[in-house]
FIVOMI-308245 format. One line per 10 residues: for each residue x, y, z of C-alpha. Coordinates in nm, 3 decimals, always signed. Each point is the difference from the previous one (the first is absolute). Layout:
residues N
X:Y:Z ~ ...
end
This chain:
residues 435
+0.586:+0.916:+3.052 ~ -0.302:+0.130:+0.222 ~ -0.361:+0.003:-0.077 ~ -0.200:+0.322:-0.076 ~ +0.246:+0.149:-0.210 ~ -0.024:+0.081:-0.362 ~ +0.064:-0.226:-0.318 ~ +0.002:+0.043:-0.312 ~ -0.106:-0.285:-0.235 ~ +0.171:-0.003:-0.333
-0.235:-0.181:-0.271 ~ +0.204:-0.124:-0.319 ~ -0.082:-0.312:-0.182 ~ -0.234:-0.112:+0.318 ~ -0.335:+0.140:-0.071 ~ -0.168:-0.198:+0.234 ~ -0.095:+0.005:+0.362 ~ -0.061:-0.385:+0.039 ~ +0.357:-0.206:+0.069 ~ +0.148:+0.359:+0.020
+0.267:-0.012:+0.321 ~ +0.075:+0.384:+0.004 ~ -0.344:+0.050:+0.063 ~ -0.055:-0.277:+0.243 ~ +0.285:+0.095:+0.199 ~ -0.123:+0.368:+0.029 ~ -0.321:-0.125:+0.115 ~ +0.181:-0.267:+0.254 ~ +0.192:+0.300:+0.109 ~ -0.274:+0.209:+0.046
+0.166:+0.281:-0.208 ~ -0.155:+0.356:-0.141 ~ +0.070:-0.106:-0.392 ~ +0.015:+0.221:-0.323 ~ -0.037:-0.247:-0.295 ~ +0.211:+0.151:-0.335 ~ +0.002:-0.097:-0.356 ~ +0.243:+0.195:-0.208 ~ -0.033:+0.012:-0.362 ~ +0.391:+0.037:-0.077
+0.022:+0.138:-0.361 ~ +0.319:-0.150:-0.109 ~ -0.247:-0.326:-0.044 ~ -0.200:+0.196:-0.270 ~ +0.296:+0.149:-0.214 ~ +0.025:-0.074:-0.377 ~ +0.258:-0.285:-0.029 ~ +0.293:+0.040:-0.258 ~ -0.212:-0.199:-0.268 ~ -0.267:+0.242:+0.010
-0.327:-0.131:+0.189 ~ -0.061:+0.078:+0.357 ~ +0.144:-0.235:+0.277 ~ -0.343:-0.065:+0.135 ~ -0.251:+0.002:-0.256 ~ -0.382:+0.092:-0.004 ~ -0.134:-0.334:+0.101 ~ +0.238:-0.049:+0.309 ~ -0.016:+0.351:+0.096 ~ -0.407:-0.014:+0.004
+0.021:-0.343:+0.231 ~ +0.243:+0.134:+0.222 ~ -0.207:+0.287:+0.052 ~ -0.286:-0.205:+0.080 ~ +0.174:-0.208:+0.219 ~ +0.079:+0.342:+0.208 ~ -0.367:+0.086:+0.003 ~ -0.112:-0.338:+0.107 ~ +0.280:+0.014:+0.322 ~ -0.138:+0.341:+0.060
-0.317:-0.109:+0.062 ~ +0.096:-0.299:+0.220 ~ +0.265:+0.249:+0.200 ~ -0.332:+0.213:+0.058 ~ -0.184:-0.306:+0.150 ~ +0.263:-0.096:+0.285 ~ +0.033:+0.391:+0.085 ~ +0.261:+0.111:-0.250 ~ +0.044:+0.261:-0.252 ~ +0.214:-0.072:-0.300
+0.217:+0.304:-0.090 ~ +0.139:-0.004:-0.359 ~ +0.307:+0.214:-0.143 ~ +0.211:+0.018:-0.288 ~ +0.389:+0.006:+0.029 ~ +0.282:-0.214:+0.082 ~ -0.053:-0.214:+0.350 ~ +0.342:+0.036:+0.109 ~ -0.084:+0.429:-0.010 ~ -0.381:+0.011:+0.091
+0.001:-0.259:+0.306 ~ +0.293:+0.184:+0.207 ~ -0.200:+0.335:-0.053 ~ -0.320:-0.192:+0.108 ~ +0.188:-0.131:+0.313 ~ +0.126:+0.343:+0.109 ~ -0.358:+0.190:-0.082 ~ -0.179:-0.282:+0.230 ~ +0.228:-0.066:+0.236 ~ +0.063:-0.357:-0.133
+0.292:-0.222:+0.152 ~ -0.124:-0.345:-0.163 ~ -0.056:-0.072:-0.368 ~ -0.146:-0.384:-0.068 ~ +0.008:-0.135:-0.360 ~ +0.018:-0.318:-0.170 ~ +0.377:-0.071:-0.170 ~ +0.033:-0.003:-0.353 ~ +0.240:-0.231:-0.151 ~ +0.120:+0.182:-0.338
+0.307:+0.234:-0.043 ~ -0.157:+0.362:-0.053 ~ -0.265:-0.080:+0.262 ~ +0.278:-0.098:+0.266 ~ +0.233:+0.253:-0.090 ~ -0.319:+0.251:+0.105 ~ -0.050:-0.182:+0.314 ~ +0.374:+0.039:+0.064 ~ +0.012:+0.412:-0.070 ~ -0.339:-0.006:+0.243
+0.128:-0.193:+0.270 ~ +0.335:+0.245:-0.019 ~ -0.217:+0.346:-0.002 ~ -0.242:-0.165:+0.241 ~ +0.303:-0.103:+0.259 ~ +0.115:+0.386:+0.003 ~ -0.311:+0.104:+0.097 ~ +0.009:-0.299:+0.322 ~ -0.264:-0.198:-0.184 ~ -0.009:-0.292:-0.137
-0.125:-0.248:-0.314 ~ -0.134:-0.352:+0.103 ~ -0.034:-0.223:-0.279 ~ -0.219:-0.327:-0.020 ~ +0.026:-0.256:-0.248 ~ -0.343:-0.057:-0.168 ~ +0.013:-0.067:-0.322 ~ +0.109:-0.392:-0.044 ~ -0.176:-0.311:+0.087 ~ +0.292:-0.122:+0.145
+0.186:+0.263:+0.295 ~ +0.349:+0.089:-0.117 ~ +0.114:-0.075:+0.360 ~ -0.203:-0.396:+0.002 ~ +0.232:-0.112:-0.305 ~ +0.200:-0.288:+0.049 ~ +0.332:+0.199:-0.138 ~ +0.104:+0.358:+0.025 ~ -0.125:+0.193:-0.329 ~ +0.389:+0.014:-0.089
-0.011:-0.387:-0.014 ~ -0.353:+0.023:-0.231 ~ +0.043:-0.263:-0.244 ~ +0.045:+0.100:-0.367 ~ -0.268:-0.244:-0.160 ~ -0.342:+0.031:+0.147 ~ -0.069:-0.417:-0.018 ~ +0.283:+0.008:+0.299 ~ -0.164:+0.292:+0.164 ~ -0.345:-0.163:+0.006
+0.160:-0.330:+0.129 ~ +0.125:+0.171:+0.281 ~ -0.211:+0.213:+0.123 ~ -0.285:-0.279:-0.033 ~ +0.195:-0.202:+0.201 ~ -0.054:+0.248:+0.303 ~ -0.305:+0.164:-0.113 ~ -0.085:+0.281:+0.259 ~ -0.304:+0.265:-0.115 ~ -0.080:+0.247:+0.270
-0.316:+0.053:+0.105 ~ -0.188:+0.327:-0.131 ~ -0.026:+0.286:+0.185 ~ -0.366:+0.114:+0.096 ~ -0.168:+0.260:-0.117 ~ +0.025:+0.273:+0.279 ~ -0.306:+0.151:+0.161 ~ +0.039:+0.350:+0.079 ~ +0.318:+0.200:-0.003 ~ +0.021:+0.377:+0.128
+0.092:+0.252:-0.300 ~ +0.181:+0.298:-0.001 ~ -0.169:+0.175:-0.255 ~ -0.378:+0.040:-0.103 ~ +0.030:+0.172:-0.363 ~ -0.177:-0.182:-0.253 ~ +0.152:+0.011:-0.377 ~ -0.274:-0.089:-0.262 ~ +0.021:-0.299:-0.255 ~ +0.022:+0.259:-0.266
+0.277:+0.169:+0.162 ~ +0.189:-0.318:+0.023 ~ -0.052:-0.066:-0.382 ~ +0.154:+0.368:-0.067 ~ +0.301:-0.084:+0.223 ~ +0.042:-0.293:-0.220 ~ -0.075:+0.211:-0.321 ~ -0.195:-0.281:-0.080 ~ -0.183:-0.038:-0.380 ~ -0.265:-0.260:+0.043
+0.123:-0.256:-0.290 ~ -0.277:-0.178:-0.174 ~ -0.010:-0.376:+0.083 ~ -0.010:-0.191:-0.367 ~ -0.305:-0.229:+0.043 ~ +0.209:-0.335:-0.105 ~ +0.210:+0.072:+0.356 ~ +0.009:-0.308:+0.214 ~ -0.139:+0.172:+0.312 ~ -0.092:+0.352:+0.099
+0.309:+0.043:+0.228 ~ -0.137:+0.259:+0.296 ~ +0.245:+0.098:+0.241 ~ -0.004:-0.042:+0.385 ~ -0.019:-0.261:+0.275 ~ -0.372:-0.062:-0.008 ~ +0.036:-0.096:-0.342 ~ +0.286:-0.220:+0.055 ~ -0.192:-0.238:+0.244 ~ -0.314:+0.028:-0.221
+0.223:-0.135:-0.256 ~ +0.089:-0.305:+0.225 ~ -0.343:-0.053:+0.100 ~ -0.117:-0.040:-0.343 ~ +0.320:-0.183:-0.151 ~ +0.021:-0.255:+0.310 ~ -0.329:-0.040:+0.155 ~ -0.316:+0.141:-0.288 ~ +0.170:-0.141:-0.300 ~ +0.215:-0.309:+0.175
+0.255:+0.040:-0.221 ~ +0.301:-0.040:+0.209 ~ -0.037:-0.352:-0.056 ~ +0.071:-0.016:-0.361 ~ +0.285:+0.275:-0.005 ~ +0.317:-0.224:-0.109 ~ -0.242:-0.069:-0.283 ~ -0.108:+0.315:-0.120 ~ +0.289:+0.220:+0.097 ~ +0.143:+0.057:-0.364
-0.334:+0.144:-0.149 ~ +0.006:+0.288:-0.192 ~ -0.394:+0.127:-0.020 ~ -0.219:+0.093:+0.294 ~ +0.014:+0.086:+0.364 ~ +0.001:-0.378:+0.142 ~ +0.290:-0.202:-0.150 ~ +0.219:+0.151:+0.267 ~ -0.051:+0.155:+0.354 ~ +0.072:+0.376:-0.122
+0.162:+0.066:+0.364 ~ +0.287:+0.149:-0.134 ~ -0.088:+0.415:-0.035 ~ -0.139:+0.030:+0.368 ~ +0.312:-0.221:+0.088 ~ +0.189:+0.275:-0.145 ~ -0.088:+0.245:+0.169 ~ -0.049:-0.172:+0.334 ~ -0.395:+0.005:+0.012 ~ -0.001:-0.348:+0.077
+0.322:-0.156:+0.193 ~ +0.124:-0.374:-0.156 ~ -0.059:-0.131:+0.367 ~ -0.367:+0.122:+0.037 ~ -0.037:-0.214:-0.369 ~ +0.235:-0.288:+0.116 ~ -0.309:+0.014:+0.331 ~ -0.263:-0.054:-0.237 ~ +0.180:-0.276:-0.221 ~ +0.024:-0.194:+0.326
-0.378:+0.079:+0.101 ~ -0.110:-0.121:-0.357 ~ +0.221:-0.286:+0.032 ~ -0.193:-0.111:+0.329 ~ -0.356:+0.088:-0.117 ~ -0.003:-0.100:-0.330 ~ +0.332:-0.191:-0.175 ~ +0.351:-0.031:-0.001 ~ +0.182:-0.068:-0.322 ~ +0.258:+0.086:-0.216
-0.148:+0.323:-0.086 ~ -0.034:+0.112:+0.378 ~ +0.360:-0.067:+0.023 ~ +0.096:+0.160:-0.345 ~ -0.149:+0.369:+0.086 ~ +0.207:-0.061:+0.333 ~ +0.319:-0.102:-0.250 ~ -0.108:+0.327:-0.186 ~ +0.020:+0.235:+0.314 ~ +0.353:-0.168:+0.065
+0.165:+0.092:-0.326 ~ -0.155:+0.351:+0.061 ~ +0.199:-0.054:+0.342 ~ +0.296:-0.099:-0.189 ~ +0.025:+0.319:-0.191 ~ +0.004:+0.226:+0.294 ~ +0.272:-0.200:+0.174 ~ +0.214:+0.003:-0.331 ~ -0.079:+0.387:+0.021 ~ +0.118:-0.002:+0.354
+0.352:-0.175:-0.090 ~ +0.088:+0.173:-0.311 ~ -0.164:+0.353:+0.044 ~ +0.142:+0.250:-0.277 ~ +0.139:-0.332:-0.206 ~ -0.357:-0.105:-0.118 ~ -0.028:+0.335:-0.230 ~ +0.325:-0.052:-0.143 ~ +0.026:-0.080:-0.378 ~ +0.160:-0.330:+0.096
-0.197:-0.079:+0.297 ~ +0.115:-0.179:+0.298 ~ +0.195:-0.242:-0.174 ~ +0.217:+0.252:-0.209 ~ -0.106:-0.218:-0.330 ~ +0.145:+0.214:-0.324 ~ -0.310:+0.030:-0.212 ~ +0.061:+0.290:-0.249 ~ -0.391:+0.022:-0.164 ~ -0.050:+0.300:-0.132
-0.029:+0.025:-0.423 ~ +0.037:+0.341:-0.180 ~ -0.374:+0.039:-0.029 ~ -0.081:-0.113:+0.341 ~ -0.220:+0.310:+0.098 ~ -0.231:-0.041:-0.280 ~ -0.001:-0.428:+0.104 ~ -0.085:+0.079:+0.319 ~ -0.308:+0.268:-0.094 ~ -0.154:-0.238:-0.227
+0.039:-0.312:+0.291 ~ -0.163:+0.252:+0.217 ~ -0.250:+0.100:-0.216 ~ -0.102:-0.345:-0.124 ~ +0.082:+0.022:-0.356 ~ +0.318:-0.196:+0.004 ~ -0.118:-0.233:-0.253 ~ -0.063:-0.302:+0.205 ~ -0.350:-0.028:+0.057 ~ +0.010:-0.187:+0.353
+0.287:+0.299:+0.133 ~ -0.224:+0.266:-0.124 ~ -0.287:-0.156:+0.154 ~ +0.134:+0.008:+0.313 ~ +0.132:+0.310:+0.001 ~ -0.308:+0.182:-0.105 ~ -0.181:-0.169:+0.302 ~ +0.253:+0.162:+0.152 ~ -0.006:+0.319:-0.131 ~ -0.371:+0.050:+0.011
-0.102:-0.170:+0.382 ~ +0.352:+0.013:+0.189 ~ +0.009:-0.377:+0.045 ~ +0.130:-0.291:-0.189 ~ -0.006:-0.369:+0.115 ~ +0.297:-0.181:+0.134 ~ +0.038:-0.242:-0.264 ~ -0.010:+0.334:-0.251 ~ +0.268:+0.186:+0.184 ~ +0.274:-0.279:-0.011
-0.049:-0.024:-0.363 ~ +0.004:+0.350:-0.105 ~ +0.305:+0.098:+0.207 ~ +0.166:-0.336:-0.162 ~ -0.113:+0.179:-0.363 ~ +0.144:+0.340:+0.128 ~ +0.342:-0.187:+0.109 ~ +0.083:-0.280:-0.205 ~ -0.230:+0.095:-0.351 ~ +0.066:+0.363:+0.020
+0.382:+0.001:+0.191 ~ -0.106:+0.280:+0.192 ~ +0.085:+0.159:+0.342 ~ -0.221:-0.218:+0.237 ~ +0.003:+0.337:+0.243 ~ -0.222:+0.167:-0.267 ~ -0.247:-0.262:-0.005 ~ -0.008:-0.003:+0.405 ~ -0.037:+0.374:-0.040 ~ -0.296:-0.030:-0.231
-0.161:-0.252:+0.243 ~ +0.053:+0.244:+0.287 ~ -0.220:+0.297:-0.184 ~ -0.252:-0.235:-0.081 ~ -0.060:-0.304:+0.234 ~ -0.314:+0.101:+0.208 ~ +0.189:-0.286:+0.238 ~ +0.347:+0.135:-0.025 ~ +0.204:-0.142:+0.265 ~ +0.388:+0.117:-0.007
+0.135:-0.299:+0.160 ~ -0.182:-0.259:-0.229 ~ +0.002:+0.193:-0.284 ~ +0.359:+0.090:-0.019 ~ +0.068:-0.354:+0.133 ~ -0.164:-0.165:-0.270 ~ +0.107:+0.216:-0.290 ~ +0.360:-0.051:+0.106 ~ -0.120:-0.428:+0.001 ~ -0.088:+0.031:-0.362
+0.293:+0.143:-0.090 ~ +0.259:-0.234:+0.156 ~ +0.144:+0.286:+0.204 ~ -0.191:-0.117:+0.340 ~ -0.109:-0.326:+0.212 ~ +0.035:-0.262:-0.223 ~ +0.300:-0.252:-0.151 ~ -0.092:+0.026:-0.335 ~ +0.070:+0.296:-0.188 ~ -0.215:+0.018:-0.253
-0.368:-0.072:+0.077 ~ -0.131:+0.020:-0.337 ~ -0.389:-0.034:-0.096 ~ -0.146:-0.163:-0.367 ~ -0.239:+0.263:-0.005 ~ -0.157:-0.204:-0.274 ~ -0.019:-0.318:+0.188 ~ -0.124:+0.209:+0.304 ~ -0.320:+0.121:-0.188 ~ -0.053:-0.277:-0.133
-0.019:-0.175:+0.338 ~ -0.174:+0.286:+0.169 ~ -0.225:+0.110:-0.251 ~ -0.062:-0.260:-0.246 ~ -0.313:+0.141:-0.138 ~ +0.131:+0.355:-0.019 ~ -0.245:+0.140:+0.189 ~ +0.202:+0.232:+0.249 ~ +0.204:+0.115:-0.302 ~ -0.372:+0.078:-0.166
-0.129:+0.186:+0.270 ~ +0.284:+0.234:+0.010 ~ +0.111:-0.002:-0.329 ~ -0.324:+0.002:-0.228 ~ -0.244:+0.195:+0.245
end
């Protein structure tokens, strides 16, 4: 590849400029860059169940993250261009228009996204142009795993033990200082919101945190949780909380859109261990990042299978009663009749967020108590969650449903016992049901 040629940098779920290999590479090679973000209308369609694939909370968060990225790129000499359309069609048109022979992007690990990559690669090749993909979504680089992806263990504990024996986390890529841009045309923040068709959702004042999208907000949350409030040292003890901002790190929304990378968080954990304390809690945060990695690698290994009713294991589970839509509607809207489930579902509906503990319980309730198809729950979470991540969401739902990565077919949660254990005084249920 020659220097001083034009390159298109396609931003996807990597809305940051720190630890961004495509940007780093463009700067290193002295390329003239065209940074592009594409709003794919397929991601905003109405699902067969009647709600949007991307709900208002998540849409707002993505739009804020794109605006923040735009500002960060301006500081290094680039102007983000934003389009609406199918990436596999928009990018080749831009490549032809601006005489671009090289497209840089971060690879996605999910089935639909990989199909788009494949179509794009084929179309670019017909124009004598090429697509270069980099891995930046995981803590561990796929090439550094001590096995091939098709040999990924089907149980997380076995995966963890293998990778911890040969634990390689690559250094983060530094933030670029200056890159020559191809276009200087500016798009206003208002215009971006219009492209996304955002309608500012009203955040309930009971929300655990006011999540604002963007790399700067992501780093501010790390700074607050680790350093200002010194909460990392008690993470393992508090992580199953239900109320407030501080029972867990709450990094997941920014990780989901790539406003911060897992490696950046890992480096901050290592710094914290060196300067403050190294204990079970600091290990546990990395442990959670490994769980996130695992679901990314599961998606890479099984692809489309993860979205099928019987999952990656082909476990036959016909869970669908005659009144299934009515039961689903009650579950989704927080009037199932179980107060612990309803409190969690109302929090999700009104804020776009729910604790990890809550997610496991409401998923178990839908699958085991209501006997509904687990994919209905996964689709609803996709719409509602600010921190929706395709690999973690579908992997976790399949896991709870007994059709994913778990040797046990029935992961049943005793909801009453869970409520008594984690909400003994009923404070969480009162917060959401008696307001």
